[in-house]
Structures are given as C-alpha cells and as structure tokens.
KEKE-808319 format. One record per residue: residue number from 1; residue in three letters; x, y, z of N, C-alpha, C in turn. Coordinates in Angstrom, 2 decimals, m for minus. Layout:
N
- i_aa_n_u_n_v_n_w_ca_u_ca_v_ca_w_c_u_c_v_c_w
- NUM_ALA_X_Y_Z_X_Y_Z_X_Y_Z .
...
This chain:
141
- i_aa_n_u_n_v_n_w_ca_u_ca_v_ca_w_c_u_c_v_c_w
- 1_MET_m22.77_4.27_m33.04_m23.10_2.85_m33.18_m22.98_2.50_m34.75 .
- 2_ASN_m22.19_1.42_m34.88_m22.05_1.01_m36.41_m23.27_0.02_m36.70 .
- 3_ARG_m23.35_m0.28_m37.96_m24.49_m1.10_m38.48_m24.48_m2.53_m37.80 .
- 4_ARG_m23.43_m3.20_m37.59_m23.47_m4.47_m36.84_m23.97_m4.30_m35.50 .
- 5_ASP_m23.61_m3.31_m34.72_m24.10_m3.18_m33.40_m25.63_m2.92_m33.52 .
- 6_LEU_m26.11_m2.14_m34.40_m27.56_m1.91_m34.53_m28.25_m3.10_m34.79 .
- 7_LEU_m27.77_m4.02_m35.72_m28.41_m5.29_m36.16_m28.45_m6.27_m34.90 .
- 8_LEU_m27.31_m6.29_m34.13_m27.32_m7.14_m33.03_m28.32_m6.67_m32.01 .
- 9_GLN_m28.34_m5.40_m31.69_m29.32_m4.84_m30.79_m30.71_m5.12_m31.13 .
- 10_GLU_m31.06_m5.03_m32.45_m32.47_m5.32_m33.02_m32.78_m6.79_m32.78 .
- 11_MET_m31.76_m7.50_m32.82_m32.04_m9.02_m32.55_m32.07_m9.46_m31.06 .
- 12_GLY_m31.73_m8.45_m30.28_m31.84_m8.73_m28.80_m30.65_m9.47_m28.41 .
- 13_ILE_m29.41_m9.36_m28.96_m28.23_m10.01_m28.59_m27.40_m8.85_m27.88 .
- 14_THR_m26.95_m9.36_m26.68_m26.28_m8.43_m25.74_m24.90_m8.52_m26.08 .
- 15_GLN_m24.06_m7.41_m26.25_m22.71_m7.55_m26.55_m21.90_m7.39_m25.16 .
- 16_TRP_m20.81_m8.08_m25.23_m20.03_m7.94_m23.85_m18.70_m7.55_m24.23 .
- 17_GLN_m17.97_m6.78_m23.43_m16.73_m6.34_m23.67_m15.90_m6.79_m22.26 .
- 18_LEU_m14.88_m7.42_m22.52_m14.03_m7.98_m21.44_m13.23_m6.68_m20.65 .
- 19_ARG_m13.43_m6.83_m19.37_m12.70_m5.79_m18.49_m11.36_m6.16_m18.35 .
- 20_ARG_m11.13_m7.42_m18.26_m9.73_m7.89_m17.90_m9.35_m8.93_m18.99 .
- 21_PRO_m8.95_m8.64_m20.33_m8.70_m9.58_m21.30_m7.51_m10.43_m21.00 .
- 22_ASP_m6.60_m9.97_m20.11_m5.50_m10.81_m19.79_m5.78_m12.05_m19.13 .
- 23_VAL_m7.04_m12.14_m18.67_m7.55_m13.40_m17.85_m7.65_m14.53_m18.87 .
- 24_LEU_m7.85_m14.22_m20.15_m7.92_m15.34_m21.35_m6.55_m15.69_m21.55 .
- 25_LYS_m5.51_m14.89_m21.15_m4.12_m15.22_m21.61_m3.50_m16.12_m20.49 .
- 26_GLY_m4.19_m16.51_m19.56_m3.69_m17.31_m18.57_m2.97_m16.65_m17.17 .
- 27_ALA_m3.22_m15.31_m17.25_m2.45_m14.62_m16.28_m3.22_m14.48_m14.83 .
- 28_VAL_m4.26_m15.30_m14.78_m4.89_m15.31_m13.35_m4.35_m16.36_m12.43 .
- 29_ASN_m4.36_m15.76_m11.21_m3.88_m16.67_m10.02_m2.65_m17.23_m10.31 .
- 30_ILE_m1.41_m16.45_m10.44_m0.22_m17.05_m10.58_0.32_m17.31_m9.17 .
- 31_PRO_0.48_m18.64_m9.12_0.97_m19.09_m7.61_2.28_m18.77_m7.35 .
- 32_VAL_2.59_m18.35_m6.16_3.82_m17.99_m5.65_4.46_m19.08_m4.81 .
- 33_SER_5.58_m19.56_m5.23_6.27_m20.72_m4.41_6.48_m20.49_m3.07 .
- 34_GLN_6.26_m21.56_m2.13_6.45_m21.32_m0.76_7.72_m20.85_m0.30 .
- 35_GLU_8.67_m21.02_m1.22_10.03_m20.46_m0.89_10.34_m19.00_m0.97 .
- 36_ILE_9.41_m18.36_m1.51_9.49_m16.90_m1.82_9.26_m16.21_m0.48 .
- 37_ARG_10.22_m15.43_m0.11_10.02_m14.48_1.11_10.04_m12.99_0.83 .
- 38_LEU_10.51_m12.63_m0.38_10.40_m11.16_m0.80_9.80_m11.21_m2.22 .
- 39_ILE_8.88_m10.18_m2.34_8.33_m10.01_m3.58_8.51_m8.53_m4.07 .
- 40_VAL_9.32_m8.25_m5.04_9.75_m6.99_m5.51_8.86_m6.50_m6.65 .
- 41_ILE_8.12_m5.52_m6.50_7.16_m5.03_m7.79_7.70_m3.72_m8.12 .
- 42_ALA_7.97_m3.67_m9.42_8.63_m2.37_m9.92_7.86_m1.93_m11.23 .
- 43_GLU_8.07_m0.65_m11.53_7.54_m0.22_m12.85_8.14_m0.71_m14.00 .
- 44_THR_9.55_m0.86_m13.98_10.45_m1.38_m15.00_10.95_m2.69_m14.57 .
- 45_ALA_11.44_m3.51_m15.45_12.05_m4.80_m15.19_13.27_m4.59_m14.38 .
- 46_LEU_13.44_m5.47_m13.40_14.77_m5.44_m12.65_15.65_m6.73_m13.06 .
- 47_ASP_16.88_m6.57_m12.51_17.85_m7.49_m12.86_18.52_m7.95_m11.53 .
- 48_PHE_18.58_m9.32_m11.31_19.24_m9.79_m10.14_20.76_m9.32_m10.02 .
- 49_ASP_21.30_m9.07_m11.17_22.64_m8.76_m11.15_23.00_m7.28_m10.80 .
- 50_ASP_21.96_m6.53_m10.54_22.11_m5.20_m10.28_22.73_m5.26_m8.72 .
- 51_PRO_23.93_m4.39_m8.72_24.75_m4.60_m7.40_23.88_m4.11_m6.16 .
- 52_PHE_23.09_m3.02_m6.44_22.34_m2.32_m5.20_21.38_m3.49_m4.79 .
- 53_LEU_20.62_m4.12_m5.79_19.68_m5.16_m5.34_20.33_m6.48_m4.78 .
- 54_TRP_21.47_m6.84_m5.28_22.29_m8.00_m4.77_22.60_m7.60_m3.29 .
- 55_ASP_23.18_m6.41_m3.01_23.53_m6.00_m1.63_22.30_m5.99_m0.60 .
- 56_LEU_21.22_m5.58_m1.18_20.12_m5.58_m0.31_19.57_m6.94_0.07 .
- 57_LEU_19.55_m7.78_m0.91_19.16_m9.22_m0.75_20.17_m9.87_0.35 .
- 58_ARG_21.49_m9.70_0.16_22.44_m10.23_1.08_22.34_m9.74_2.53 .
- 59_SER_22.01_m8.34_2.56_21.99_m7.85_3.91_20.66_m8.31_4.63 .
- 60_VAL_19.64_m8.60_4.03_18.42_m9.29_4.57_18.41_m10.77_4.63 .
- 61_GLU_19.53_m11.44_4.23_19.74_m12.77_4.19_18.54_m13.54_3.34 .
- 62_ILE_18.40_m12.93_2.15_17.49_m13.57_1.26_18.29_m13.91_0.01 .
- 63_GLN_18.03_m15.30_m0.31_18.68_m15.72_m1.64_17.93_m15.35_m2.96 .
- 64_LYS_18.45_m15.42_m4.07_17.95_m15.00_m5.21_16.65_m15.99_m5.49 .
- 65_ASN_16.88_m17.21_m5.12_15.59_m18.19_m5.34_14.41_m17.88_m4.38 .
- 66_GLU_14.63_m17.04_m3.29_13.68_m16.64_m2.41_13.03_m15.23_m2.77 .
- 67_CYS_13.37_m14.78_m3.89_12.88_m13.29_m4.15_12.35_m13.55_m5.60 .
- 68_LEU_11.08_m12.90_m5.72_10.32_m12.78_m7.07_10.35_m11.23_m7.61 .
- 69_LEU_10.79_m11.16_m8.78_10.86_m9.78_m9.34_9.75_m9.75_m10.32 .
- 70_ILE_8.86_m8.76_m10.21_7.59_m8.82_m11.04_7.14_m7.31_m11.26 .
- 71_ASP_6.37_m7.08_m12.31_5.95_m5.68_m12.51_4.60_m5.37_m11.95 .
- 72_PHE_4.01_m4.31_m12.02_2.71_m3.91_m11.34_1.61_m4.70_m12.15 .
- 73_ASP_1.72_m4.80_m13.43_0.54_m5.40_m14.26_0.38_m6.93_m13.79 .
- 74_HIS_1.50_m7.62_m13.64_1.27_m9.00_m13.19_1.13_m9.20_m11.69 .
- 75_ALA_1.42_m8.13_m10.85_1.32_m8.35_m9.47_0.00_m8.56_m9.00 .
- 76_GLN_m0.99_m7.95_m9.70_m2.53_m8.19_m9.21_m2.97_m9.59_m9.35 .
- 77_HIS_m2.26_m10.38_m10.09_m2.66_m11.89_m10.34_m1.91_m12.75_m9.32 .
- 78_LEU_m1.04_m12.30_m8.50_m0.34_m13.25_m7.67_m1.17_m13.81_m6.64 .
- 79_LYS_m1.02_m15.22_m6.38_m1.76_m15.88_m5.37_m0.66_m16.28_m4.24 .
- 80_VAL_m0.64_m15.57_m3.21_0.31_m15.70_m2.32_m0.40_m16.28_m1.04 .
- 81_GLN_0.30_m17.50_m0.68_m0.23_m18.17_0.54_0.44_m17.94_1.84 .
- 82_GLN_1.69_m17.59_1.73_2.62_m17.44_2.82_2.92_m16.01_3.06 .
- 83_PRO_3.31_m15.68_4.33_3.78_m14.26_4.64_4.97_m13.98_3.97 .
- 84_VAL_5.05_m12.95_3.29_6.19_m12.28_2.57_6.33_m10.98_2.75 .
- 85_TYR_7.62_m10.39_2.40_7.97_m9.03_2.38_7.65_m8.61_0.96 .
- 86_TYR_7.01_m7.37_0.99_6.79_m6.68_m0.33_7.69_m5.49_m0.41 .
- 87_TRP_8.26_m5.27_m1.57_9.10_m4.08_m1.94_8.56_m3.36_m3.12 .
- 88_LEU_7.81_m2.26_m3.03_7.12_m1.72_m4.16_8.10_m0.41_m4.66 .
- 89_LEU_8.46_m0.35_m5.79_9.27_0.62_m6.44_8.56_1.36_m7.28 .
- 90_SER_7.97_2.57_m6.80_7.03_3.32_m7.75_7.01_4.69_m6.95 .
- 91_GLU_6.77_5.72_m7.76_6.26_7.07_m7.11_4.74_7.24_m7.29 .
- 92_ASN_4.01_6.40_m7.99_2.80_6.50_m8.12_2.07_5.93_m6.84 .
- 93_SER_1.50_6.70_m5.92_0.99_6.37_m4.79_m0.32_5.54_m4.80 .
- 94_GLU_m1.18_5.94_m5.89_m2.41_5.24_m6.18_m2.19_3.91_m6.65 .
- 95_LYS_m1.05_3.76_m7.54_m0.82_2.26_m8.04_m0.33_1.49_m6.88 .
- 96_ILE_0.39_2.00_m5.99_0.98_1.36_m4.94_m0.13_0.94_m3.93 .
- 97_HIS_m0.91_1.64_m3.63_m2.13_1.55_m2.80_m3.01_0.41_m3.30 .
- 98_ARG_m3.30_0.61_m4.62_m4.18_m0.41_m5.35_m3.56_m1.66_m5.30 .
- 99_THR_m2.34_m1.87_m5.64_m1.59_m3.18_m5.81_m1.50_m3.75_m4.36 .
- 100_PHE_m1.07_m3.03_m3.52_m0.85_m3.58_m1.99_m2.23_m4.07_m1.38 .
- 101_GLU_m3.23_m3.35_m1.64_m4.50_m3.87_m1.10_m5.12_m5.14_m1.68 .
- 102_GLN_m4.66_m5.22_m3.05_m5.10_m6.60_m3.73_m4.29_m7.68_m3.16 .
- 103_LEU_m3.07_m7.52_m2.80_m2.13_m8.51_m2.42_m2.16_m8.95_m0.90 .
- 104_LYS_m2.40_m7.78_m0.10_m2.33_m7.94_1.38_m3.34_m8.79_1.89 .
- 105_THR_m2.97_m9.94_2.56_m3.92_m10.86_3.14_m3.58_m10.95_4.70 .
- 106_ASP_m2.48_m10.46_4.99_m2.04_m10.60_6.40_m1.28_m9.20_6.77 .
- 107_ASN_m0.50_m9.34_7.72_0.38_m8.11_8.19_1.67_m8.21_7.41 .
- 108_SER_1.77_m8.59_6.18_2.91_m8.46_5.47_3.58_m7.02_5.31 .
- 109_PRO_4.96_m7.07_5.67_5.63_m5.80_5.78_5.73_m5.20_4.27 .
- 110_LEU_5.72_m3.86_4.20_5.79_m3.28_2.87_6.88_m2.28_2.99 .
- 111_TRP_7.87_m2.40_1.95_8.89_m1.46_1.86_8.55_m0.68_0.60 .
- 112_GLN_8.60_0.65_0.60_8.07_1.44_m0.52_9.16_2.61_m0.80 .
- 113_THR_9.65_2.52_m2.02_10.59_3.54_m2.48_10.27_3.91_m3.96 .
- 114_GLU_11.10_4.90_m4.33_10.92_5.42_m5.64_11.53_4.26_m6.52 .
- 115_GLU_11.55_4.47_m7.83_12.25_3.49_m8.84_13.68_3.28_m8.51 .
- 116_LEU_14.25_2.17_m8.87_15.62_1.73_m8.36_16.63_2.60_m8.94 .
- 117_VAL_16.52_3.19_m10.13_17.47_4.02_m10.77_17.60_5.42_m9.98 .
- 118_LYS_16.38_5.90_m9.55_16.26_7.13_m8.76_16.77_6.91_m7.35 .
- 119_LEU_16.39_5.74_m6.77_16.68_5.34_m5.41_18.25_5.33_m5.17 .
- 120_LYS_18.99_4.76_m6.09_20.38_4.77_m6.05_21.01_6.13_m5.92 .
- 121_GLN_20.48_7.06_m6.46_21.08_8.35_m6.58_20.64_9.37_m5.26 .
- 122_ASN_19.69_8.64_m4.47_19.19_9.37_m3.39_19.44_8.90_m2.02 .
- 123_ALA_20.39_9.63_m1.38_20.86_9.01_m0.11_19.81_9.02_1.13 .
- 124_LYS_18.92_10.10_0.95_17.76_10.13_1.88_16.84_9.00_1.77 .
- 125_GLN_16.62_8.75_0.58_15.62_7.56_0.20_16.25_6.27_0.60 .
- 126_LYS_17.43_6.00_0.44_18.19_4.84_0.70_18.10_4.68_2.29 .
- 127_ARG_18.31_5.79_2.98_18.21_5.67_4.53_16.88_5.38_4.87 .
- 128_GLU_15.77_5.78_4.26_14.49_5.54_4.58_14.05_4.21_4.30 .
- 129_LEU_14.66_3.61_3.10_14.42_2.14_2.91_14.98_1.15_3.98 .
- 130_TRP_16.30_1.50_4.36_16.85_0.79_5.39_16.05_0.80_6.75 .
- 131_ARG_15.51_1.93_7.06_14.69_2.13_8.16_13.54_1.21_8.08 .
- 132_GLN_12.75_1.26_6.99_11.79_0.51_6.75_12.03_m1.10_6.89 .
- 133_ILE_13.04_m1.43_6.36_13.47_m2.84_6.40_13.80_m3.31_7.94 .
- 134_GLN_14.54_m2.40_8.50_14.91_m2.68_10.02_13.57_m2.75_10.84 .
- 135_GLN_12.67_m1.84_10.56_11.32_m1.85_11.30_10.58_m3.19_11.03 .
- 136_SER_10.55_m3.64_9.70_9.75_m4.68_9.38_10.51_m6.01_10.02 .
- 137_PHE_11.75_m6.10_10.12_12.45_m7.35_10.61_12.16_m7.24_12.14 .
- 138_THR_12.04_m6.17_12.90_11.68_m6.18_14.32_10.30_m6.78_14.46 .
- 139_GLN_9.48_m6.46_13.52_8.01_m6.95_13.65_8.05_m8.44_13.37 .
- 140_SER_9.01_m8.89_12.41_9.06_m10.30_12.02_7.96_m10.78_11.30 .
- 141_VAL_8.31_m11.49_10.00_7.17_m12.09_9.32_7.02_m13.45_9.83 .
C-alpha cells in the first residue's frame, strides 16, 4: 500500500476500482438494428470483401447490410431484440461459451468454427460449418 492509500484509509474513504472501465467509454448496450440477421463474432477483424465470407452470405441469402461483424470484446455489449444467427469464430471454447451465454435470449442458432484463416484451409471444418448452417435453417429463426 502506498502513502496515498494509507491516508485515504485513515480518513475512512473507500476506494473503488472499475471492473468494466469500457462502460465509461460508451460501449454499453450497443443496439443491433432490426435488419440484422447474422452476427459474426471473431477474434480478429473480418472484411466483407473476403471471398469465403461473401460466398457464405450469398448461400444463406443474407445481404451485407443484414450482417454484423464484431469482435469478442464488443460482443458482450450487444443489445439484440430480434432472433438472429450467431457465427462464432474462435478455438477458445471458454470464450465462446461465455459470449454466447451473454447474448443468448432465445433459441438463436449458433455456428461455431475456428478462425476464418484456419477454416479456409480445413475441408473437414468447412463441411461441419455447412452442416451447422443446414441444421439451423431447418429449425428456422
């Protein structure tokens, strides 16, 4: 404990430490537009111009304006009012579970894969992704 902390303690002043300092930066409750149908949450920034992502969006008949690309840090602040599809790109199962539990308010389908760079190189993972997509569309959002 430093001198300042000891003086504050002697004066009976309680010190507080923010657990979520990003709240003060305005990152709380990021509203998600009603037109959004797919939320893609990734470890690294994604680009709509990526051919694989573009093909996937076309195959599930989702336009760019109906898709939200976001990272895991900002995903916890999303305020989603409508049913959407979630695609989580990460190999960290704990992070995926934590994020999805925070976002899930209904039976929103979840597609889970490794990061996009690795996914593109792995035929087995791509087949698994398409299986997840097909399964979620038969359940229908």
